[in-house]
C-alpha positions as CSV (number, residue, x, y, z in Angstrom):
1,M,128.5,86.2,29.2
2,S,125.2,86.9,31.0
3,V,122.0,88.7,30.0
4,R,121.0,91.5,32.3
5,I,118.0,93.8,32.1
6,E,118.1,96.7,34.6
7,I,116.1,99.6,35.7
8,T,118.6,102.0,37.3
9,S,118.3,105.5,38.6
10,E,121.0,106.5,36.0
11,G,119.2,104.8,33.1
12,M,115.8,106.1,34.2
13,E,116.9,109.3,35.8
14,H,113.4,110.8,35.7
15,L,111.8,107.8,37.5
16,G,114.6,107.9,40.1
17,N,113.9,111.5,40.7
18,V,110.2,111.0,41.0
19,L,110.7,108.1,43.5
20,K,113.0,110.3,45.6
21,K,110.4,113.0,45.9
22,L,107.5,110.7,47.0
23,P,106.6,110.4,50.6
24,D,108.2,107.3,52.1
25,E,105.1,105.2,52.1
26,V,104.2,106.0,48.5
27,R,107.8,105.5,47.4
28,E,107.9,102.1,49.1
29,Q,104.7,101.0,47.5
30,A,105.9,102.1,44.1
31,Q,109.2,100.3,44.5
32,D,107.3,97.2,45.7
33,K,105.2,97.3,42.5
34,L,108.3,97.4,40.4
35,V,109.9,94.5,42.2
36,V,106.7,92.4,41.9
37,L,106.7,93.2,38.1
38,A,110.4,92.2,37.8
39,H,109.5,88.8,39.4
40,K,106.7,88.3,36.9
41,V,109.1,89.0,34.0
42,K,111.6,86.5,35.6
43,N,108.9,83.9,35.8
44,V,108.0,84.2,32.1
45,A,111.7,84.1,31.1
46,Y,112.0,81.0,33.3
47,M,109.2,79.3,31.3
48,M,110.5,80.5,27.9
49,V,114.2,79.6,28.3
50,P,115.4,76.5,26.4
51,V,116.2,73.7,28.8
52,K,118.9,71.1,28.3
53,T,120.4,70.7,31.8
54,G,118.3,73.3,33.6
55,S,121.3,75.3,34.6
56,L,120.5,78.4,32.6
57,Q,116.9,78.3,33.8
58,K,118.1,78.1,37.4
59,S,120.4,81.1,36.9
60,I,117.5,83.4,36.1
61,R,116.9,85.8,39.0
62,V,115.8,89.2,40.1
63,E,118.5,91.4,41.7
64,V,117.4,94.3,43.9
65,Y,119.9,96.8,45.3
66,S,118.8,99.4,47.7
67,L,120.4,101.9,50.0
68,P,120.1,101.5,53.8
69,A,117.4,104.2,53.8
70,G,115.3,101.9,51.6
71,Y,115.8,103.8,48.3
72,L,115.8,101.5,45.3
73,V,119.1,102.0,43.5
74,K,119.0,99.2,40.9
75,L,116.5,96.6,39.9
76,G,117.4,93.9,37.4
77,I,116.5,90.5,35.9
78,R,119.6,88.5,35.2
79,A,120.5,85.1,33.6
80,G,123.8,83.4,33.8
81,G,126.5,83.2,36.4
82,Y,126.7,81.5,39.8
83,V,125.0,78.2,38.7
84,V,127.3,75.4,37.6
85,N,126.4,73.4,34.5
86,P,126.7,69.7,35.4
87,E,127.8,68.8,31.9
88,S,130.6,71.3,31.4
89,R,131.3,71.8,35.2
90,R,131.6,75.5,34.5
91,I,129.6,78.5,35.7
92,V,126.8,79.3,33.3
93,D,128.3,81.9,31.0
94,Y,126.3,81.4,27.8
95,A,123.0,83.2,28.5
96,G,123.8,86.0,26.0
97,Y,124.7,83.5,23.3
98,V,121.3,81.7,23.8
99,E,119.4,85.0,23.9
100,Y,121.1,86.6,20.8
101,G,122.5,83.6,19.0
102,T,125.9,83.2,17.4
103,R,127.2,82.6,13.8
104,K,126.7,78.9,14.4
105,M,123.5,78.9,16.6
106,K,120.3,80.7,16.1
107,A,118.9,83.0,18.8
108,Q,116.5,81.6,21.3
109,P,115.3,84.7,23.1
110,F,113.7,84.3,26.5
111,M,114.5,87.6,28.3
112,R,113.4,90.0,25.7
113,P,110.0,88.3,25.0
114,A,109.3,88.2,28.7
115,I,109.9,91.9,29.0
116,E,107.8,92.6,25.9
117,F,105.0,90.6,27.4
118,Y,105.0,92.9,30.5
119,K,105.6,96.2,28.8
120,P,102.0,97.3,29.0
121,E,101.9,96.5,32.7
122,L,105.2,98.4,33.2
123,S,103.7,101.4,31.5
124,K,100.6,101.2,33.7
125,V,102.8,100.9,36.9
126,L,104.9,103.9,35.8
127,R,101.8,106.0,35.1
128,Q,100.4,105.1,38.6
129,I,103.7,106.1,40.2
130,V,103.7,109.5,38.4
131,K,100.0,110.0,39.3
132,E,100.7,109.2,43.0
133,A,103.6,111.7,42.9
134,V,101.3,114.4,41.4
135,N,98.6,113.7,43.9
136,Q,101.0,114.0,46.8
137,A,102.5,117.3,45.5
């Protein structure tokens, strides 16, 4: 189980449509701002995650998927997967259990608080993108 936070053109259809209508230079700057913000969120999550072996911490990453033409398709911050825990010798599959807790373990959120911390900046960036779109129209 992994924890994934994504901004997708499907999930945020309006933002995707706005980005598509922007001139290439403005769209690229807007996408760059969103990627920079995603890295900031990742860094806060990295500092907040509980550390026992460091495997879960190492698994926190930003994933960016774009089309060959440079259009951002999906942007996400993910924890879990691909890193092997040295104690269990298994791929880290417990990020969701740490984030949300279980019947036997209390939640130790690290992704959601990181996102909450940057919500005001995300709102600001989105407003700037829309403002740029209006100015270019």
